[in-house]
NUDRENLO-585358 format. One line per field, with one value per atom (N, C-alpha, C, O, CB): chain; atom name; x, y, z. Coordinates in steps of 0.05 Angstrom, whole numbers. Glycine has a CB too. Layout:
<atoms>
chain <- c(A,...)
atom <- c(CA,...)
c1 <- c(X,...)
c2 <- c(Y,...)
c3 <- c(Z,...)
</atoms>
This chain:
<atoms>
chain <- c(A,A,A,A,A,A,A,A,A,A,A,A,A,A,A,A,A,A,A,A,A,A,A,A,A,A,A,A,A,A,A,A,A,A,A,A,A,A,A,A,A,A,A,A,A,A,A,A,A,A,A,A,A,A,A,A,A,A,A,A,A,A,A,A,A,A,A,A,A,A,A,A,A,A,A,A,A,A,A,A,A,A,A,A,A,A,A,A,A,A,A,A,A,A,A,A,A,A,A,A,A,A,A,A,A,A,A,A,A,A,A,A,A,A,A,A,A,A,A,A,A,A,A,A,A,A,A,A,A,A,A,A,A,A,A,A,A,A,A,A,A,A,A,A,A,A,A,A,A,A,A,A,A,A,A,A,A,A,A,A,A,A,A,A,A,A,A,A,A,A,A,A,A,A,A,A,A,A,A,A,A,A,A,A,A,A,A,A,A,A,A,A,A,A,A,A,A,A,A,A,A,A,A,A,A,A,A,A,A,A,A,A,A,A,A,A,A,A,A,A,A,A,A,A,A,A,A,A,A,A,A,A,A,A,A,A,A,A,A,A,A,A,A,A,A,A,A,A,A,A,A,A,A,A,A,A,A,A,A,A,A,A,A,A,A,A,A,A,A,A,A,A,A,A,A,A,A,A,A,A,A,A,A,A,A,A,A,A,A,A,A,A,A,A,A,A,A,A,A,A,A,A,A,A,A,A,A,A,A,A,A,A,A,A,A,A,A,A,A,A,A,A,A,A,A,A,A,A,A,A,A,A,A,A,A,A,A,A,A,A,A,A,A,A,A,A,A,A,A,A,A,A,A,A,A,A,A,A,A,A,A,A,A,A,A,A,A,A,A,A,A,A,A,A,A,A,A,A,A,A,A,A,A,A,A,A,A,A,A,A,A,A,A,A,A,A,A,A,A,A,A,A,A,A,A,A,A,A,A,A,A,A,A,A,A,A,A,A,A,A,A,A,A,A,A,A,A,A,A,A,A,A,A,A,A,A,A,A,A,A,A,A,A,A,A,A,A,A,A,A,A,A,A,A,A,A,A,A,A,A,A,A,A,A,A,A,A,A,A,A,A,A,A,A,A,A,A,A,A,A,A,A,A,A,A,A,A,A,A,A,A,A,A,A,A,A,A,A,A,A,A,A,A,A,A,A,A,A,A,A,A,A,A,A,A,A,A,A,A,A,A,A,A,A,A,A,A,A,A,A,A,A,A,A,A,A,A,A,A,A,A,A,A,A,A,A,A,A,A,A,A,A,A,A,A,A,A,A,A,A,A,A,A,A,A,A,A,A,A,A,A,A,A,A,A,A,A,A,A,A,A,A,A,A,A,A,A,A,A,A,A,A,A,A,A,A,A,A,A,A,A,A,A,A,A,A,A,A,A,A,A,A,A,A,A,A,A,A,A,A,A,A,A,A,A,A,A,A,A,A,A,A,A,A,A,A,A,A,A,A,A,A,A,A,A,A,A,A,A,A,A,A,A,A,A,A,A,A,A,A,A,A,A,A,A,A,A,A,A,A,A,A,A,A,A,A,A,A,A,A,A,A,A,A,A,A,A,A,A,A,A,A,A,A,A,A,A,A,A,A,A,A,A,A,A,A,A,A,A,A,A,A,A,A,A,A,A,A,A,A,A,A,A,A,A,A,A,A,A,A,A,A,A,A,A,A,A,A,A,A,A,A,A,A,A)
atom <- c(N,CA,C,O,CB,N,CA,C,O,CB,N,CA,C,O,CB,N,CA,C,O,CB,N,CA,C,O,CB,N,CA,C,O,CB,N,CA,C,O,CB,N,CA,C,O,CB,N,CA,C,O,CB,N,CA,C,O,CB,N,CA,C,O,CB,N,CA,C,O,CB,N,CA,C,O,CB,N,CA,C,O,CB,N,CA,C,O,CB,N,CA,C,O,CB,N,CA,C,O,CB,N,CA,C,O,CB,N,CA,C,O,CB,N,CA,C,O,CB,N,CA,C,O,CB,N,CA,C,O,CB,N,CA,C,O,CB,N,CA,C,O,CB,N,CA,C,O,CB,N,CA,C,O,CB,N,CA,C,O,CB,N,CA,C,O,CB,N,CA,C,O,CB,N,CA,C,O,CB,N,CA,C,O,CB,N,CA,C,O,CB,N,CA,C,O,CB,N,CA,C,O,CB,N,CA,C,O,CB,N,CA,C,O,CB,N,CA,C,O,CB,N,CA,C,O,CB,N,CA,C,O,CB,N,CA,C,O,CB,N,CA,C,O,CB,N,CA,C,O,CB,N,CA,C,O,CB,N,CA,C,O,CB,N,CA,C,O,CB,N,CA,C,O,CB,N,CA,C,O,CB,N,CA,C,O,CB,N,CA,C,O,CB,N,CA,C,O,CB,N,CA,C,O,CB,N,CA,C,O,CB,N,CA,C,O,CB,N,CA,C,O,CB,N,CA,C,O,CB,N,CA,C,O,CB,N,CA,C,O,CB,N,CA,C,O,CB,N,CA,C,O,CB,N,CA,C,O,CB,N,CA,C,O,CB,N,CA,C,O,CB,N,CA,C,O,CB,N,CA,C,O,CB,N,CA,C,O,CB,N,CA,C,O,CB,N,CA,C,O,CB,N,CA,C,O,CB,N,CA,C,O,CB,N,CA,C,O,CB,N,CA,C,O,CB,N,CA,C,O,CB,N,CA,C,O,CB,N,CA,C,O,CB,N,CA,C,O,CB,N,CA,C,O,CB,N,CA,C,O,CB,N,CA,C,O,CB,N,CA,C,O,CB,N,CA,C,O,CB,N,CA,C,O,CB,N,CA,C,O,CB,N,CA,C,O,CB,N,CA,C,O,CB,N,CA,C,O,CB,N,CA,C,O,CB,N,CA,C,O,CB,N,CA,C,O,CB,N,CA,C,O,CB,N,CA,C,O,CB,N,CA,C,O,CB,N,CA,C,O,CB,N,CA,C,O,CB,N,CA,C,O,CB,N,CA,C,O,CB,N,CA,C,O,CB,N,CA,C,O,CB,N,CA,C,O,CB,N,CA,C,O,CB,N,CA,C,O,CB,N,CA,C,O,CB,N,CA,C,O,CB,N,CA,C,O,CB,N,CA,C,O,CB,N,CA,C,O,CB,N,CA,C,O,CB,N,CA,C,O,CB,N,CA,C,O,CB,N,CA,C,O,CB,N,CA,C,O,CB,N,CA,C,O,CB,N,CA,C,O,CB,N,CA,C,O,CB,N,CA,C,O,CB,N,CA,C,O,CB,N,CA,C,O,CB,N,CA,C,O,CB,N,CA,C,O,CB,N,CA,C,O,CB,N,CA,C,O,CB,N,CA,C,O,CB,N,CA,C,O,CB,N,CA,C,O,CB,N,CA,C,O,CB,N,CA,C,O,CB,N,CA,C,O,CB,N,CA,C,O,CB,N,CA,C,O,CB,N,CA,C,O,CB,N,CA,C,O,CB,N,CA,C,O,CB,N,CA,C,O,CB,N,CA,C,O,CB,N,CA,C,O,CB,N,CA,C,O,CB,N,CA,C,O,CB,N,CA,C,O,CB,N,CA,C,O,CB,N,CA,C,O,CB,N,CA,C,O,CB,N,CA,C,O,CB,N,CA,C,O,CB,N,CA,C,O,CB,N,CA,C,O,CB,N,CA,C,O,CB,N,CA,C,O,CB,N,CA,C,O,CB,N,CA,C,O,CB,N,CA,C,O,CB)
c1 <- c(-190,-161,-148,-128,-152,-160,-150,-124,-115,-146,-111,-86,-91,-94,-65,-92,-99,-76,-79,-107,-53,-31,-34,-17,-5,-54,-59,-76,-98,-73,-67,-81,-104,-122,-61,-103,-125,-135,-120,-116,-159,-171,-197,-215,-174,-201,-227,-233,-215,-227,-258,-267,-269,-278,-295,-260,-261,-272,-271,-233,-281,-292,-274,-269,-321,-265,-250,-267,-290,-240,-255,-271,-281,-266,-255,-305,-316,-320,-330,-343,-311,-315,-289,-288,-327,-269,-243,-234,-212,-222,-250,-242,-267,-289,-225,-263,-286,-300,-287,-278,-325,-339,-324,-315,-367,-321,-307,-277,-263,-315,-266,-237,-225,-239,-230,-200,-187,-180,-177,-161,-179,-173,-143,-126,-180,-136,-109,-93,-104,-107,-66,-49,-51,-49,-20,-55,-58,-81,-78,-61,-103,-127,-123,-132,-152,-109,-102,-83,-86,-89,-64,-46,-61,-54,-24,-81,-98,-111,-113,-118,-122,-134,-114,-120,-146,-89,-68,-61,-59,-43,-59,-52,-72,-65,-49,-98,-119,-116,-123,-146,-106,-102,-81,-86,-95,-57,-36,-43,-35,-9,-56,-64,-84,-82,-77,-102,-121,-106,-112,-142,-87,-72,-57,-58,-51,-43,-27,-46,-39,-11,-69,-87,-97,-99,-111,-103,-113,-92,-97,-121,-67,-47,-38,-31,-22,-38,-30,-52,-45,-25,-77,-98,-97,-100,-126,-93,-91,-66,-68,-89,-44,-20,-20,-5,4,-37,-36,-11,-1,-38,0,25,23,5,33,42,42,62,60,48,81,100,86,73,126,90,78,91,114,81,76,87,92,76,67,114,120,128,142,143,119,126,154,160,106,172,199,203,219,219,188,191,167,155,217,158,136,145,156,110,141,146,120,109,170,111,86,90,104,64,78,78,49,31,91,45,18,18,29,10,6,7,-15,-12,7,-38,-61,-78,-72,-77,-99,-116,-143,-151,-119,-156,-184,-199,-188,-185,-226,-243,-261,-266,-260,-272,-289,-312,-325,-301,-316,-337,-328,-343,-360,-304,-295,-293,-285,-267,-300,-298,-270,-261,-320,-257,-229,-227,-244,-210,-207,-201,-173,-154,-201,-171,-146,-136,-151,-149,-111,-99,-74,-58,-92,-70,-47,-35,-50,-54,-9,5,32,44,7,42,69,88,82,72,110,130,152,157,142,165,186,191,177,212,210,215,245,261,200,251,278,273,250,293,293,289,271,257,316,272,257,235,223,277,231,211,200,210,223,179,167,158,153,144,157,150,123,118,172,105,79,78,90,56,65,60,30,15,73,21,-7,-12,6,-21,-35,-43,-71,-88,-39,-77,-104,-109,-94,-109,-130,-137,-165,-182,-136,-169,-196,-212,-204,-195,-235,-251,-261,-261,-275,-268,-280,-258,-262,-294,-235,-215,-192,-177,-203,-190,-168,-141,-120,-166,-141,-116,-106,-123,-120,-80,-69,-73,-68,-40,-81,-83,-58,-46,-109,-51,-27,-18,-33,-34,7,19,38,48,33,42,58,73,63,41,96,111,116,124,138,110,112,129,125,84,150,166,156,156,197,146,135,154,162,106,162,181,167,147,205,179,170,186,210,173,173,186,184,162,174,206,206,192,201,235,171,156,172,165,130,192,208,230,233,221,245,267,259,273,289,237,229,246,244,231,262,280,269,252,309,279,271,277,297,285,259,261,255,240,243,265,257,227,215,272,216,187,181,194,177,162,156,148,135,134,155,149,119,110,159,102,73,64,45,59,76,69,77,62,81,101,110,90,81,138,82,62,36,24,57,27,2,3,-15,-5,25,28,29,16,54,45,47,21,15,70,6,-20,-39,-54,-33,-38,-55,-48,-65,-53,-22,-12,-17,-19,17,-18,-20,6,6,-41,28,55,76,70,60,100,122,134,138,143,141,153,183,196,147,194,223,237,229,231,257,274,297,311,284,301,322,340,332,311,364,382,369,352,410,377,367,373,394,379,353,357,371,366,329,389,402,381,362,425,386,368,369,390,376,345,345,352,351,318,359,365,390,397,368)
c2 <- c(-239,-237,-264,-270,-219,-282,-308,-311,-334,-319,-290,-291,-285,-262,-272,-306,-302,-290,-285,-328,-285,-274,-244,-231,-280,-232,-203,-201,-214,-190,-186,-184,-164,-166,-177,-145,-125,-127,-121,-96,-135,-138,-123,-128,-168,-105,-91,-85,-85,-66,-80,-73,-42,-29,-86,-32,-4,0,-18,10,24,31,53,73,40,48,69,94,92,58,117,142,147,142,166,158,163,193,201,149,209,238,253,278,249,239,252,251,262,239,240,238,239,237,212,241,241,214,194,250,213,188,167,172,192,143,121,123,104,121,145,147,131,124,177,125,109,128,152,95,116,131,138,120,115,163,172,161,154,203,160,148,161,147,149,187,201,190,187,231,185,174,145,138,176,130,102,103,88,87,122,124,132,123,146,148,155,131,128,177,113,89,72,60,73,70,55,68,55,53,94,109,105,102,139,105,100,72,68,104,53,26,24,14,8,35,33,51,44,41,74,91,76,78,117,61,45,24,20,32,10,-10,2,-9,-23,24,37,46,42,61,57,66,42,45,80,20,-3,-14,-18,-26,-18,-30,-10,-19,-39,16,35,38,41,63,36,38,14,18,38,-10,-33,-31,-39,-59,-21,-19,4,4,-16,24,48,63,77,41,61,74,104,116,65,116,145,159,183,153,144,156,160,141,139,183,187,169,161,217,162,146,165,183,123,160,176,158,138,196,165,150,159,183,155,140,146,142,156,127,123,118,103,86,101,111,97,91,108,114,66,58,46,28,37,57,47,39,52,69,17,8,7,-2,-21,17,17,-5,-1,45,-28,-51,-52,-65,-76,-40,-41,-17,1,-67,-15,8,0,-23,22,20,16,40,61,11,37,59,66,50,51,91,100,80,71,127,74,55,26,10,58,20,-8,-16,-1,-10,-41,-53,-64,-80,-75,-56,-65,-78,-73,-41,-94,-106,-96,-97,-138,-87,-76,-95,-102,-47,-103,-120,-106,-95,-148,-107,-95,-116,-130,-69,-117,-135,-123,-108,-164,-131,-124,-145,-169,-121,-136,-155,-162,-185,-144,-141,-145,-120,-100,-154,-120,-97,-93,-112,-101,-69,-63,-53,-55,-41,-43,-34,-9,-5,-27,8,33,36,57,56,15,17,-10,-31,31,-9,-34,-28,-5,-45,-49,-46,-59,-82,-59,-43,-53,-57,-41,-33,-77,-82,-82,-92,-109,-70,-70,-73,-66,-45,-83,-87,-78,-79,-116,-70,-65,-83,-83,-34,-100,-118,-111,-103,-147,-115,-113,-136,-159,-112,-131,-152,-172,-196,-139,-163,-181,-199,-223,-165,-187,-202,-212,-229,-184,-202,-209,-199,-206,-239,-182,-171,-148,-133,-160,-146,-124,-97,-94,-129,-77,-50,-35,-20,-36,-38,-24,-39,-53,5,-34,-45,-24,-6,-72,-27,-6,-19,-38,17,-8,-15,12,32,-30,11,35,28,9,44,45,42,62,86,47,52,68,68,47,58,92,95,107,121,112,101,113,138,139,93,159,185,192,191,207,199,209,236,254,210,239,264,288,311,260,282,304,313,338,294,294,302,305,319,282,292,293,274,275,320,257,238,210,204,239,193,165,153,159,149,136,123,94,86,137,78,49,47,61,34,28,23,8,-12,7,18,6,-23,-31,21,-39,-68,-73,-92,-81,-55,-58,-57,-72,-37,-40,-38,-63,-73,-13,-73,-98,-121,-135,-107,-123,-144,-140,-159,-143,-115,-109,-117,-129,-79,-110,-116,-146,-157,-103,-160,-189,-203,-224,-199,-193,-205,-200,-218,-193,-176,-170,-188,-197,-140,-192,-209,-239,-254,-203,-246,-275,-289,-314,-288,-275,-287,-268,-244,-294,-278,-261,-249,-262,-278,-223,-209,-214,-213,-179,-219,-223,-196,-175,-233,-197,-173,-173,-193,-172,-150,-148,-125,-108,-144,-124,-101,-76,-77,-107,-53,-28,-26,-33,-4,-16,-12,14,34,-13,15,41,60,52,37,86,106,104,105,135,102,98,122,121,88,144,168,165,184,192)
c3 <- c(-137,-137,-135,-148,-114,-119,-117,-102,-97,-144,-94,-80,-51,-43,-92,-35,-6,9,33,6,-4,11,15,29,-4,3,8,33,35,-16,53,78,78,95,100,60,57,29,10,65,25,-2,-2,15,-11,-20,-23,-52,-69,-6,-57,-84,-86,-68,-90,-108,-114,-142,-159,-110,-148,-174,-186,-173,-173,-211,-225,-228,-236,-253,-223,-225,-253,-273,-215,-256,-282,-287,-308,-285,-268,-271,-278,-276,-246,-286,-291,-320,-326,-273,-337,-365,-383,-372,-371,-408,-426,-427,-419,-455,-435,-436,-452,-474,-448,-441,-454,-453,-462,-483,-442,-440,-418,-398,-437,-421,-399,-376,-379,-410,-352,-328,-328,-332,-302,-324,-325,-301,-281,-325,-305,-285,-257,-237,-294,-257,-231,-215,-191,-236,-228,-214,-205,-183,-232,-221,-213,-188,-170,-236,-189,-166,-141,-119,-172,-143,-120,-108,-84,-127,-125,-115,-100,-79,-139,-111,-97,-70,-50,-115,-71,-46,-24,-1,-52,-32,-11,1,24,-24,-15,-5,17,39,-27,11,32,56,78,20,51,74,92,117,64,81,96,113,136,78,100,114,138,160,94,133,154,177,200,143,170,191,208,233,178,196,211,230,253,191,220,238,259,282,221,253,274,295,319,261,287,307,326,350,293,316,333,352,375,316,341,357,377,396,339,372,389,384,401,418,359,352,353,342,323,367,370,351,346,398,341,322,295,286,319,283,257,236,239,248,216,194,170,165,186,156,133,110,113,140,86,62,54,51,39,51,43,13,1,58,1,-27,-38,-24,-32,-62,-76,-104,-118,-76,-113,-140,-151,-139,-143,-174,-185,-214,-229,-184,-222,-249,-259,-245,-252,-283,-296,-317,-339,-307,-311,-329,-349,-370,-312,-343,-361,-358,-342,-356,-374,-371,-360,-361,-398,-349,-340,-349,-355,-309,-349,-357,-334,-315,-381,-334,-313,-308,-327,-320,-283,-275,-274,-264,-294,-284,-282,-253,-236,-296,-248,-221,-218,-235,-216,-197,-191,-164,-147,-193,-161,-135,-127,-143,-136,-102,-92,-70,-51,-81,-72,-51,-40,-55,-62,-14,-1,19,33,14,20,39,46,31,28,69,77,66,68,108,55,44,64,69,19,75,94,109,105,79,128,145,149,146,171,157,167,196,206,150,209,236,238,257,249,217,217,196,194,214,180,159,152,160,134,136,125,97,90,142,80,52,47,54,34,36,28,-2,-17,38,-11,-39,-43,-27,-49,-65,-71,-101,-118,-61,-108,-136,-140,-122,-144,-164,-173,-197,-216,-182,-194,-216,-226,-211,-206,-252,-264,-253,-257,-295,-241,-228,-249,-243,-214,-273,-293,-306,-309,-314,-313,-328,-311,-319,-350,-286,-268,-278,-268,-264,-298,-309,-291,-280,-338,-288,-271,-285,-309,-265,-269,-279,-270,-285,-268,-244,-234,-208,-196,-227,-202,-177,-165,-179,-182,-139,-126,-102,-90,-117,-96,-71,-57,-68,-77,-31,-14,10,24,-5,15,38,59,54,32,82,103,127,136,112,136,158,182,180,149,205,230,235,230,254,245,250,279,291,232,291,319,320,306,330,335,335,347,341,351,363,374,355,351,401,343,326,297,282,329,289,261,243,219,250,256,241,243,260,252,225,225,253,265,203,262,288,286,267,309,304,303,306,321,326,292,293,319,325,269,335,361,358,339,375,377,377,375,363,403,387,385,356,349,402,340,312,297,280,299,302,289,295,277,299,321,328,313,303,358,311,298,268,257,301,255,227,223,205,215,239,237,243,230,255,262,268,244,236,293,233,210,186,171,202,182,160,165,146,155,191,197,194,191,180,194,191,202,206,161,206,214,190,169,230,192,169,170,191,170,146,144,150,139,116,166,172,152,149,202,138,119,126,142,90,115,119,107,89,105,118,107,78,69,123,63,35,29,43,20,10,3,-8,-21,-17,-4,-15,-45,-57,-5,-58,-88,-104,-129,-96,-92,-108,-124,-139,-90)
</atoms>
């Protein structure tokens, strides 16, 4: 990947059991690979923080920049971009390991949910510390983003 700014980097293999031989991997399967990346990131930082508030995805935007075929070796990178009082934004990419070309990228807005009310809640300070330690940097705080609907 060559980009050390990604705090979670792992190798994944494009599934080969979802299409005909030699066919490209459909967007749904690529999206699943991306989803597993941000879920892994959230699980790691929440475990370190001991976070008790559930996390909920508020918004996902995915771009499919290239194709991959079953069995292709890919590199997945995930990082936090910035935060608001009640959410943080993760960015992730899938690159073809051999060519370094992008296959897909995604941005995910993750919010904290109050377990009693079921509504968005401020993210606990322990979780901010955990994310910033995992990132190795302080996250920029930005104004709340308008709902993209």
